[in-house]
C-alpha positions as protocol buffer text, in pm:
chain_id: "A"
residue {
  index: 1
  type: UNK
  ca { x: 2000 y: -1604 z: -289 }
}
residue {
  index: 2
  type: UNK
  ca { x: 1693 y: -1598 z: -514 }
}
residue {
  index: 3
  type: UNK
  ca { x: 1497 y: -1283 z: -600 }
}
residue {
  index: 4
  type: UNK
  ca { x: 1205 y: -1405 z: -387 }
}
residue {
  index: 5
  type: UNK
  ca { x: 1431 y: -1437 z: -83 }
}
residue {
  index: 6
  type: UNK
  ca { x: 1577 y: -1090 z: -138 }
}
residue {
  index: 7
  type: UNK
  ca { x: 1228 y: -941 z: -162 }
}
residue {
  index: 8
  type: UNK
  ca { x: 1113 y: -1109 z: 159 }
}
residue {
  index: 9
  type: UNK
  ca { x: 1415 y: -981 z: 351 }
}
residue {
  index: 10
  type: UNK
  ca { x: 1362 y: -626 z: 220 }
}
residue {
  index: 11
  type: UNK
  ca { x: 993 y: -624 z: 314 }
}
residue {
  index: 12
  type: UNK
  ca { x: 1077 y: -726 z: 671 }
}
residue {
  index: 13
  type: UNK
  ca { x: 1298 y: -421 z: 721 }
}
residue {
  index: 14
  type: UNK
  ca { x: 1052 y: -147 z: 817 }
}
residue {
  index: 15
  type: UNK
  ca { x: 1312 y: 128 z: 777 }
}
residue {
  index: 16
  type: UNK
  ca { x: 1403 y: 12 z: 426 }
}
residue {
  index: 17
  type: UNK
  ca { x: 1033 y: -10 z: 337 }
}
residue {
  index: 18
  type: UNK
  ca { x: 977 y: 339 z: 479 }
}
residue {
  index: 19
  type: UNK
  ca { x: 1256 y: 477 z: 260 }
}
residue {
  index: 20
  type: UNK
  ca { x: 1103 y: 313 z: -48 }
}
residue {
  index: 21
  type: UNK
  ca { x: 758 y: 454 z: 35 }
}
residue {
  index: 22
  type: UNK
  ca { x: 907 y: 800 z: 89 }
}
residue {
  index: 23
  type: UNK
  ca { x: 1089 y: 773 z: -246 }
}
residue {
  index: 24
  type: UNK
  ca { x: 766 y: 663 z: -418 }
}
residue {
  index: 25
  type: UNK
  ca { x: 577 y: 967 z: -288 }
}
residue {
  index: 26
  type: UNK
  ca { x: 860 y: 1196 z: -393 }
}
residue {
  index: 27
  type: UNK
  ca { x: 914 y: 1050 z: -743 }
}
residue {
  index: 28
  type: UNK
  ca { x: 565 y: 944 z: -857 }
}
residue {
  index: 29
  type: UNK
  ca { x: 362 y: 1262 z: -911 }
}
residue {
  index: 30
  type: UNK
  ca { x: 22 y: 1094 z: -876 }
}
residue {
  index: 31
  type: UNK
  ca { x: 99 y: 945 z: -532 }
}
residue {
  index: 32
  type: UNK
  ca { x: 43 y: 1148 z: -215 }
}
residue {
  index: 33
  type: UNK
  ca { x: 66 y: 885 z: 62 }
}
residue {
  index: 34
  type: UNK
  ca { x: 198 y: 529 z: 82 }
}
residue {
  index: 35
  type: UNK
  ca { x: 163 y: 303 z: 386 }
}
residue {
  index: 36
  type: UNK
  ca { x: 262 y: -60 z: 443 }
}
residue {
  index: 37
  type: UNK
  ca { x: 41 y: -229 z: 699 }
}
residue {
  index: 38
  type: UNK
  ca { x: -22 y: -575 z: 834 }
}
residue {
  index: 39
  type: UNK
  ca { x: -349 y: -751 z: 761 }
}
residue {
  index: 40
  type: UNK
  ca { x: -419 y: -698 z: 1132 }
}
residue {
  index: 41
  type: UNK
  ca { x: -417 y: -322 z: 1077 }
}
residue {
  index: 42
  type: UNK
  ca { x: -79 y: -242 z: 1233 }
}
residue {
  index: 43
  type: UNK
  ca { x: 142 y: 14 z: 1060 }
}
residue {
  index: 44
  type: UNK
  ca { x: 466 y: -138 z: 933 }
}
residue {
  index: 45
  type: UNK
  ca { x: 604 y: 169 z: 754 }
}
residue {
  index: 46
  type: UNK
  ca { x: 482 y: 487 z: 589 }
}
residue {
  index: 47
  type: UNK
  ca { x: 602 y: 793 z: 407 }
}
residue {
  index: 48
  type: UNK
  ca { x: 675 y: 1081 z: 643 }
}
residue {
  index: 49
  type: UNK
  ca { x: 360 y: 1286 z: 565 }
}
residue {
  index: 50
  type: UNK
  ca { x: 139 y: 989 z: 656 }
}
residue {
  index: 51
  type: UNK
  ca { x: 257 y: 998 z: 1018 }
}
residue {
  index: 52
  type: UNK
  ca { x: 388 y: 642 z: 1026 }
}
residue {
  index: 53
  type: UNK
  ca { x: 681 y: 673 z: 1266 }
}
residue {
  index: 54
  type: UNK
  ca { x: 543 y: 962 z: 1468 }
}
residue {
  index: 55
  type: UNK
  ca { x: 265 y: 755 z: 1624 }
}
residue {
  index: 56
  type: UNK
  ca { x: 17 y: 1032 z: 1543 }
}
residue {
  index: 57
  type: UNK
  ca { x: -346 y: 943 z: 1489 }
}
residue {
  index: 58
  type: UNK
  ca { x: -314 y: 1021 z: 1120 }
}
residue {
  index: 59
  type: UNK
  ca { x: -347 y: 862 z: 781 }
}
residue {
  index: 60
  type: UNK
  ca { x: -108 y: 576 z: 856 }
}
residue {
  index: 61
  type: UNK
  ca { x: -265 y: 471 z: 1185 }
}
residue {
  index: 62
  type: UNK
  ca { x: -632 y: 512 z: 1094 }
}
residue {
  index: 63
  type: UNK
  ca { x: -583 y: 403 z: 735 }
}
residue {
  index: 64
  type: UNK
  ca { x: -413 y: 79 z: 835 }
}
residue {
  index: 65
  type: UNK
  ca { x: -711 y: -31 z: 1043 }
}
residue {
  index: 66
  type: UNK
  ca { x: -959 y: 61 z: 769 }
}
residue {
  index: 67
  type: UNK
  ca { x: -745 y: -108 z: 502 }
}
residue {
  index: 68
  type: UNK
  ca { x: -737 y: -431 z: 701 }
}
residue {
  index: 69
  type: UNK
  ca { x: -1116 y: -424 z: 726 }
}
residue {
  index: 70
  type: UNK
  ca { x: -1162 y: -336 z: 358 }
}
residue {
  index: 71
  type: UNK
  ca { x: -923 y: -611 z: 246 }
}
residue {
  index: 72
  type: UNK
  ca { x: -1108 y: -861 z: 462 }
}
residue {
  index: 73
  type: UNK
  ca { x: -1441 y: -760 z: 310 }
}
residue {
  index: 74
  type: UNK
  ca { x: -1288 y: -770 z: -38 }
}
residue {
  index: 75
  type: UNK
  ca { x: -1151 y: -1119 z: 28 }
}
residue {
  index: 76
  type: UNK
  ca { x: -1499 y: -1236 z: 129 }
}
residue {
  index: 77
  type: UNK
  ca { x: -1666 y: -1077 z: -176 }
}
residue {
  index: 78
  type: UNK
  ca { x: -1422 y: -1229 z: -425 }
}
residue {
  index: 79
  type: UNK
  ca { x: -1448 y: -1567 z: -253 }
}
residue {
  index: 80
  type: UNK
  ca { x: -1828 y: -1551 z: -253 }
}
residue {
  index: 81
  type: UNK
  ca { x: -1842 y: -1504 z: -629 }
}
residue {
  index: 82
  type: UNK
  ca { x: -1552 y: -1745 z: -697 }
}
residue {
  index: 83
  type: UNK
  ca { x: -1330 y: -1479 z: -855 }
}
residue {
  index: 84
  type: UNK
  ca { x: -1003 y: -1583 z: -691 }
}
residue {
  index: 85
  type: UNK
  ca { x: -783 y: -1385 z: -456 }
}
residue {
  index: 86
  type: UNK
  ca { x: -828 y: -1012 z: -403 }
}
residue {
  index: 87
  type: UNK
  ca { x: -578 y: -814 z: -613 }
}
residue {
  index: 88
  type: UNK
  ca { x: -682 y: -464 z: -511 }
}
residue {
  index: 89
  type: UNK
  ca { x: -959 y: -250 z: -371 }
}
residue {
  index: 90
  type: UNK
  ca { x: -975 y: 102 z: -515 }
}
residue {
  index: 91
  type: UNK
  ca { x: -1205 y: 376 z: -391 }
}
residue {
  index: 92
  type: UNK
  ca { x: -1263 y: 675 z: -617 }
}
residue {
  index: 93
  type: UNK
  ca { x: -1366 y: 998 z: -444 }
}
residue {
  index: 94
  type: UNK
  ca { x: -1440 y: 1351 z: -559 }
}
residue {
  index: 95
  type: UNK
  ca { x: -1078 y: 1462 z: -529 }
}
residue {
  index: 96
  type: UNK
  ca { x: -876 y: 1147 z: -582 }
}
residue {
  index: 97
  type: UNK
  ca { x: -837 y: 777 z: -510 }
}
residue {
  index: 98
  type: UNK
  ca { x: -737 y: 541 z: -231 }
}
residue {
  index: 99
  type: UNK
  ca { x: -618 y: 189 z: -306 }
}
residue {
  index: 100
  type: UNK
  ca { x: -543 y: -119 z: -99 }
}
residue {
  index: 101
  type: UNK
  ca { x: -312 y: -379 z: -251 }
}
residue {
  index: 102
  type: UNK
  ca { x: -220 y: -713 z: -93 }
}
residue {
  index: 103
  type: UNK
  ca { x: 159 y: -747 z: -110 }
}
residue {
  index: 104
  type: UNK
  ca { x: 176 y: -1086 z: 63 }
}
residue {
  index: 105
  type: UNK
  ca { x: -43 y: -1305 z: 281 }
}
residue {
  index: 106
  type: UNK
  ca { x: 37 y: -1076 z: 576 }
}
residue {
  index: 107
  type: UNK
  ca { x: 103 y: -731 z: 426 }
}
residue {
  index: 108
  type: UNK
  ca { x: -109 y: -465 z: 256 }
}
residue {
  index: 109
  type: UNK
  ca { x: -3 y: -151 z: 70 }
}
residue {
  index: 110
  type: UNK
  ca { x: -221 y: 159 z: 98 }
}
residue {
  index: 111
  type: UNK
  ca { x: -172 y: 426 z: -168 }
}
residue {
  index: 112
  type: UNK
  ca { x: -355 y: 758 z: -192 }
}
residue {
  index: 113
  type: UNK
  ca { x: -352 y: 981 z: -496 }
}
residue {
  index: 114
  type: UNK
  ca { x: -275 y: 1345 z: -528 }
}
residue {
  index: 115
  type: UNK
  ca { x: -587 y: 1560 z: -580 }
}
residue {
  index: 116
  type: UNK
  ca { x: -770 y: 1523 z: -913 }
}
residue {
  index: 117
  type: UNK
  ca { x: -587 y: 1209 z: -1029 }
}
residue {
  index: 118
  type: UNK
  ca { x: -812 y: 983 z: -1238 }
}
residue {
  index: 119
  type: UNK
  ca { x: -865 y: 617 z: -1155 }
}
residue {
  index: 120
  type: UNK
  ca { x: -664 y: 506 z: -1457 }
}
residue {
  index: 121
  type: UNK
  ca { x: -363 y: 722 z: -1372 }
}
residue {
  index: 122
  type: UNK
  ca { x: -393 y: 614 z: -1009 }
}
residue {
  index: 123
  type: UNK
  ca { x: -380 y: 244 z: -1095 }
}
residue {
  index: 124
  type: UNK
  ca { x: -66 y: 297 z: -1303 }
}
residue {
  index: 125
  type: UNK
  ca { x: 97 y: 499 z: -1023 }
}
residue {
  index: 126
  type: UNK
  ca { x: 5 y: 241 z: -757 }
}
residue {
  index: 127
  type: UNK
  ca { x: 158 y: -38 z: -968 }
}
residue {
  index: 128
  type: UNK
  ca { x: 478 y: 168 z: -982 }
}
residue {
  index: 129
  type: UNK
  ca { x: 484 y: 182 z: -600 }
}
residue {
  index: 130
  type: UNK
  ca { x: 435 y: -196 z: -587 }
}
residue {
  index: 131
  type: UNK
  ca { x: 717 y: -235 z: -840 }
}
residue {
  index: 132
  type: UNK
  ca { x: 953 y: -31 z: -623 }
}
residue {
  index: 133
  type: UNK
  ca { x: 869 y: -244 z: -319 }
}
residue {
  index: 134
  type: UNK
  ca { x: 912 y: -574 z: -498 }
}
residue {
  index: 135
  type: UNK
  ca { x: 1227 y: -502 z: -697 }
}
residue {
  index: 136
  type: UNK
  ca { x: 1519 y: -716 z: -582 }
}
residue {
  index: 137
  type: UNK
  ca { x: 1753 y: -555 z: -332 }
}
residue {
  index: 138
  type: UNK
  ca { x: 2122 y: -519 z: -404 }
}
């Protein structure tokens, strides 16, 4: 089985993805929330504090819908100016950052920073989360 096949299988297992997102939030200091969502805005998995499995109207549920819309707008902007496919959309706020990262043609990763994390540190942390999701499974 190739690495690409192993990755695809792992990303389809919402419980395995949820464990990876929980681990990312626990181990990467700059990351507060991590949510995997479909491009349709449906929550696939989330770390526990994001409310992914609880069905609460929280960060996971509301964020997934907004991320789908933001990624769609980003896709249109990058297409309009002939810059290729959207790689990320990062929003910097007064107390931290929120990023949306396409993982595949159907999945998005939402990452939020801990308070007072700079954009540079946030981008590095978000790439670490992506790395954890895409590393081959055993």
